[in-house]
C-alpha positions, 0 to 999 in steps of 0.5 A: 317567235318573239312578241314585240316588247312595248317597254324599254327599261331605260326609256319607258313605254314605246307608246306615249300617252297622247297616242293612246288617246289619239291626241285628245285631252278630254272625253266627249262626256262629263269630266270624271271625278277622281273618286267616281266609281267605275264598274263594267256593264258587260263583256269586252267586244274584243276589238279594244286596245290593251289599256281598255281591256285592262280597265275592264278587267280592273272594273269587274269590281267597282273601282275609283278613277284614281285607282284605275290610273294607279292600276294602269300606271298612266296619267289620270288625264289619259285614263279619263279619256279612255274611261269616257270612250268606254262609257260612250260605248256602254261598256262601263258605268260611272257613279258620281261621288255625289250619288254616294250621299250628301256632302258635309256642310262648309261650316262644319268643315271650317270648324273641324279645320279650326279644331285641328289647328288648335291642337 
């Protein structure tokens, strides 16, 4: 018995991104930064969609939001909504980039840019 194909070589995927998010453009929680790190907190309950299952598989080792979008070949906005749903259900944890350490001083960044321009 053949399984249905969800991809057409010429037209692309049959399921459009807005269908994956049920038309939502934002998740219920805070906006996820592109460099925020995502990791799984538990096992899949088994009733998730294929995209969420792929996210959980990719997030067994910490991975950035941007890298999840690349892994799934989906727009970042769609991935953010899917990640927000997983976070709301307690299946992933998200570490914000600000938790990684202090950010550089604006003055230092301007000096670096000016130095690069001088080259």
